[in-house]
C-alpha positions as CSV (number, residue, x, y, z in Angstrom):
1,M,77.3,106.4,40.1
2,A,80.5,108.4,39.8
3,S,80.9,107.4,36.2
4,V,77.3,108.6,35.4
5,V,78.0,111.9,37.1
6,S,81.2,112.3,35.1
7,L,79.4,111.5,31.9
8,R,76.7,114.0,32.7
9,T,79.3,116.6,33.5
10,A,81.2,116.0,30.3
11,L,78.0,116.2,28.2
12,T,77.0,119.5,30.0
13,R,80.4,121.0,29.1
14,L,80.1,119.9,25.5
15,W,76.5,121.3,25.3
16,R,77.7,124.6,26.6
17,A,80.6,124.6,24.1
18,D,78.4,123.8,21.1
19,R,74.8,122.7,21.2
20,P,74.3,121.6,17.6
21,L,77.4,119.4,17.5
22,T,76.6,117.8,20.8
23,A,73.0,117.1,19.7
24,G,74.3,115.7,16.4
25,G,76.8,113.5,18.2
26,L,74.0,112.1,20.5
27,L,71.7,111.6,17.5
28,M,74.4,109.5,15.8
29,L,74.7,107.4,19.0
30,A,71.0,106.8,18.9
31,A,71.3,105.9,15.2
32,L,74.0,103.5,16.1
33,A,71.6,101.7,18.5
34,V,69.1,101.3,15.6
35,F,71.8,100.0,13.2
36,A,73.0,97.6,15.8
37,V,69.5,96.1,15.9
38,G,69.7,95.9,12.1
39,L,72.9,93.9,12.4
40,V,71.2,91.4,14.6
41,I,67.9,90.9,12.8
42,D,68.8,91.6,9.1
43,P,70.7,88.7,7.5
44,R,71.5,90.5,4.3
45,T,75.0,91.2,3.1
46,I,76.4,93.9,0.8
47,T,79.8,93.3,-0.8
48,G,80.3,90.5,1.6
49,A,79.7,92.4,4.8
50,P,76.5,92.7,6.9
51,A,74.2,95.3,5.4
52,W,74.1,97.5,8.5
53,L,77.8,97.3,9.3
54,K,78.7,100.4,7.3
55,P,75.9,102.6,8.7
56,A,77.0,101.5,12.2
57,K,80.7,102.3,11.5
58,F,79.8,105.7,10.1
59,A,77.5,106.5,13.0
60,V,80.3,105.8,15.4
61,S,82.9,107.8,13.4
62,T,80.6,110.9,13.0
63,A,79.5,110.8,16.6
64,I,83.2,110.8,17.7
65,Y,84.0,113.6,15.3
66,M,81.1,115.9,16.3
67,L,81.6,115.5,20.0
68,T,85.4,116.0,19.6
69,L,84.8,119.1,17.5
70,A,82.4,120.5,20.2
71,W,85.2,120.0,22.7
72,V,87.7,121.7,20.4
73,F,85.4,124.7,20.1
74,G,85.7,125.2,23.9
75,H,89.4,126.1,23.2
76,I,88.8,128.6,20.3
77,S,86.5,131.1,22.0
78,E,87.9,134.0,19.9
79,W,86.2,132.7,16.7
80,P,82.4,132.8,17.3
81,R,81.5,133.2,13.6
82,V,83.7,130.4,12.5
83,R,82.3,128.1,15.2
84,R,78.8,128.9,14.3
85,L,79.2,128.3,10.6
86,V,81.3,125.1,11.0
87,S,79.0,123.7,13.7
88,R,75.8,124.0,11.7
89,T,77.4,122.9,8.4
90,T,79.1,119.9,10.0
91,V,76.0,118.6,11.6
92,T,74.0,119.0,8.4
93,V,76.6,117.3,6.2
94,L,77.4,114.4,8.5
95,V,73.8,113.6,9.4
96,L,73.0,113.7,5.6
97,E,75.9,111.4,4.8
98,V,74.9,108.8,7.4
99,G,71.2,109.1,6.3
100,I,72.2,108.3,2.7
101,I,74.3,105.4,3.8
102,A,71.5,104.0,5.9
103,L,69.0,104.5,3.1
104,Q,71.2,102.5,0.7
105,A,71.7,99.8,3.3
106,W,67.9,99.6,3.7
107,R,67.6,99.3,-0.1
108,G,70.2,96.5,0.0
109,T,72.8,98.2,-2.1
110,T,76.1,100.1,-1.7
111,S,76.3,103.8,-0.9
112,H,79.8,104.7,-2.1
113,F,81.0,104.3,-5.7
114,N,77.5,103.3,-6.8
115,N,76.7,104.5,-10.3
116,A,74.2,101.7,-11.2
117,T,71.1,103.8,-11.4
118,T,70.2,107.5,-11.7
119,L,69.2,107.5,-8.0
120,D,72.4,105.7,-6.9
121,A,74.6,108.1,-8.8
122,A,72.7,111.1,-7.5
123,L,73.0,110.0,-3.9
124,F,76.7,109.3,-4.3
125,S,77.2,112.7,-5.9
126,V,75.4,114.4,-3.0
127,M,77.7,112.5,-0.5
128,G,80.8,113.6,-2.5
129,L,79.8,117.3,-2.5
130,A,78.8,117.2,1.1
131,I,82.2,115.8,2.1
132,V,84.0,118.5,0.1
133,V,82.0,121.1,2.0
134,Q,82.8,119.4,5.3
135,T,86.6,119.4,4.5
136,L,86.4,123.1,3.8
137,M,84.8,123.6,7.2
138,S,87.7,121.6,8.7
139,V,90.2,123.9,7.0
140,L,88.5,126.9,8.7
141,V,88.9,125.3,12.1
142,A,92.5,124.5,11.3
143,V,93.2,128.2,10.5
144,A,91.6,129.3,13.7
145,L,93.6,126.7,15.7
146,W,96.9,127.8,14.1
147,R,96.2,131.5,14.9
148,Q,94.9,130.8,18.4
149,Q,97.2,131.2,21.4
150,F,97.2,128.4,24.0
151,A,98.3,128.6,27.6
152,D,98.9,124.8,27.4
153,H,101.4,124.6,24.5
154,A,101.2,120.8,24.3
155,L,97.4,121.0,23.9
156,G,97.7,123.7,21.3
157,W,100.1,121.7,19.2
158,A,97.9,118.6,19.6
159,L,94.9,120.5,18.3
160,R,96.7,122.2,15.4
161,L,98.5,119.1,14.2
162,G,95.5,116.8,14.9
163,M,93.2,118.9,12.8
164,T,95.7,119.3,10.0
165,L,96.4,115.6,9.9
166,T,92.6,114.9,10.0
167,I,92.2,117.1,6.9
168,I,95.0,115.2,5.2
169,G,93.3,111.9,6.1
170,A,89.9,113.2,4.8
171,T,91.3,114.3,1.5
172,S,93.0,110.9,1.0
173,G,89.5,109.6,0.6
174,G,89.5,111.2,-2.9
175,L,91.8,108.5,-4.1
176,M,89.1,105.9,-3.6
177,T,86.7,107.6,-6.1
178,A,88.9,107.2,-9.2
179,P,87.7,104.3,-11.4
180,T,90.0,101.3,-11.4
181,S,91.5,99.8,-14.5
182,A,89.1,96.9,-14.4
183,Q,86.1,99.2,-14.1
184,L,87.3,101.2,-17.1
185,A,88.0,98.1,-19.2
186,D,84.5,96.8,-18.3
187,A,83.0,100.1,-19.2
188,Q,84.5,100.0,-22.7
189,I,82.8,96.6,-23.3
190,K,79.4,97.3,-21.7
191,Q,79.3,101.0,-22.4
192,T,78.3,101.6,-18.8
193,I,80.1,101.9,-15.5
194,P,77.9,100.8,-12.6
195,T,80.7,101.2,-10.0
196,I,83.2,104.1,-9.9
197,G,86.0,103.7,-7.5
198,A,86.8,101.2,-4.7
199,H,88.3,100.9,-1.2
200,T,90.5,97.9,-2.3
201,V,93.6,98.2,-4.5
202,G,94.3,95.2,-6.7
203,A,90.9,93.5,-6.5
204,P,87.2,94.4,-6.4
205,D,85.7,95.3,-3.0
206,G,84.1,92.5,-1.1
207,G,86.8,90.0,-0.4
208,P,87.8,88.7,3.0
209,G,88.3,91.5,5.5
210,L,89.3,92.2,9.1
211,P,86.5,91.6,11.5
212,G,84.7,94.8,12.4
213,T,86.4,97.0,9.8
214,G,86.2,94.9,6.7
215,W,89.7,96.0,5.6
216,S,91.0,93.6,3.0
217,L,93.1,90.7,4.2
218,A,94.5,89.9,0.7
219,H,94.9,93.3,-1.0
220,G,95.7,96.9,-0.4
221,D,92.9,98.9,1.3
222,L,92.9,102.7,1.2
223,R,90.6,102.8,4.3
224,V,93.6,101.9,6.5
225,P,95.5,105.2,6.1
226,H,92.2,107.1,5.7
227,F,91.2,105.9,9.2
228,L,94.5,106.7,10.8
229,G,94.5,110.2,9.3
230,L,90.9,111.0,10.2
231,H,91.4,110.1,13.9
232,A,94.5,112.2,14.5
233,L,92.2,114.8,16.1
234,Q,91.5,112.3,18.9
235,M,94.9,110.6,19.2
236,L,97.1,113.7,19.7
237,P,94.9,115.5,22.2
238,L,94.6,112.2,24.2
239,L,98.4,112.1,24.2
240,A,98.6,115.7,25.4
241,W,96.1,114.8,28.2
242,F,98.1,111.8,29.2
243,L,101.4,113.8,29.3
244,S,99.7,116.5,31.4
245,R,98.8,113.8,34.0
246,R,102.5,112.9,34.3
247,R,103.3,116.5,35.4
248,L,106.1,116.9,32.8
249,E,107.6,120.3,31.9
250,A,105.6,122.4,29.4
251,A,108.4,122.3,26.8
252,R,108.9,118.6,27.1
253,R,105.2,117.8,26.7
254,A,105.0,120.1,23.7
255,H,108.0,118.5,22.1
256,L,106.6,115.0,22.6
257,V,103.3,116.0,21.0
258,I,105.1,117.6,18.0
259,A,107.2,114.4,17.7
260,A,104.0,112.3,17.8
261,G,102.4,114.5,15.1
262,G,105.4,113.9,12.8
263,S,105.4,110.2,13.6
264,H,101.6,110.0,12.9
265,L,102.2,111.6,9.5
266,G,105.0,109.2,8.7
267,L,102.9,106.2,9.6
268,F,100.1,107.5,7.5
269,L,102.3,107.9,4.5
270,I,103.8,104.4,4.9
271,L,100.3,102.9,5.1
272,M,99.2,104.8,2.1
273,W,102.2,103.7,0.1
274,Q,101.5,100.1,1.2
275,A,97.8,100.3,0.2
276,L,98.5,101.9,-3.2
277,R,100.9,99.0,-4.0
278,G,98.0,96.6,-3.5
279,Q,99.4,95.1,-0.3
280,S,97.3,94.0,2.7
281,L,97.9,95.6,6.1
282,V,98.4,92.1,7.5
283,D,100.9,90.9,4.9
284,P,103.6,93.5,4.5
285,D,106.6,92.8,2.2
286,M,110.2,93.5,3.1
287,A,110.1,97.1,1.7
288,T,107.2,97.9,4.0
289,I,108.8,96.3,7.0
290,V,112.0,98.3,6.4
291,A,110.0,101.5,6.1
292,L,108.2,100.7,9.4
293,A,111.5,100.0,11.0
294,V,112.9,103.4,9.8
295,W,109.7,105.1,11.0
296,A,110.1,103.5,14.5
297,V,113.8,104.5,14.7
298,A,113.0,108.1,13.6
299,T,110.2,108.4,16.2
300,G,112.6,107.1,18.9
301,V,115.3,109.6,17.8
302,A,112.7,112.5,18.0
303,V,111.6,111.5,21.4
304,W,114.9,110.5,22.9
305,P,116.3,114.0,23.7
306,F,113.3,114.7,25.8
307,R,113.2,111.5,27.7
308,G,114.4,113.1,31.0
309,R,113.7,116.2,32.9
310,H,115.2,119.6,32.0
311,T,116.4,122.7,33.8
312,S,114.2,125.8,33.8
313,A,116.7,127.3,31.2
314,D,116.1,124.3,28.9
315,V,112.4,124.8,29.2
316,D,112.6,128.6,28.5
317,S,114.8,128.0,25.5
318,A,112.5,125.3,24.0
319,L,109.4,127.5,24.5
320,N,110.9,130.2,22.3
321,W,110.2,128.0,19.2
322,I,107.5,125.7,20.5
323,N,105.0,128.5,21.1
324,P,104.3,130.2,17.8
């Protein structure tokens, strides 16, 4: 019963912060239930994965993003016009995207990179334009967050860095839309290019993948860094919340969040580098292992100075640069 009351309270706060985003997030959760039924009753596969897996994954992702953004809007009350524009545009764009993905799954074909027919190409173009618009909306939110003053400095940095990293993660998706060398070679022979772009680097999409995600087990997969970047907006605020529960000094919490943001960016770049070299996440070579070791050490060095408590003078000194 307590959990139900807590959920109702959370949804009420989100509804008050932004009704369209909250409604859109709940709609995507309802769509997820429909897609889950499809996963059970529809035996078809598309590029080696269950037909309704991709709509389900996108429904989850967009629901999380819209509900998170509604929560973020509760912290930027000084920007009503930005919130209104971003809210309505985001809901429209993301519902449209998931709708197209579901339509293509129902048709038994791919949604992304599909240039096989005029309809497929048109739908993929609409999705691409929609995501460009959505990314621009995210930039508006980032600008508002960087200009907003926060009483909780750690939360402020988590939101600023989280949204910035999410934008970087979103734009990395553009790398997937470039035609591969194999597709270009095939186009020269057949004078047509039914597929433009791919998630996988070093092989066509559709090989063995990680359960639940489909990330390639044998080759590079650009979805890995893309996923990490996109969800910085959830990871960093969760860290700020966790640190606030530990009753640490304000400067210490802010420093740890900033260090986590830098660490997140570093890991994103390493995973991107790994994927672009055609290397699977689960089969790193020595260069990747060394890079990950350096990343881990650098993260530890950034965190180490703030491992203990500080005097009030230390806190005041740190806040001079931590609070922009």
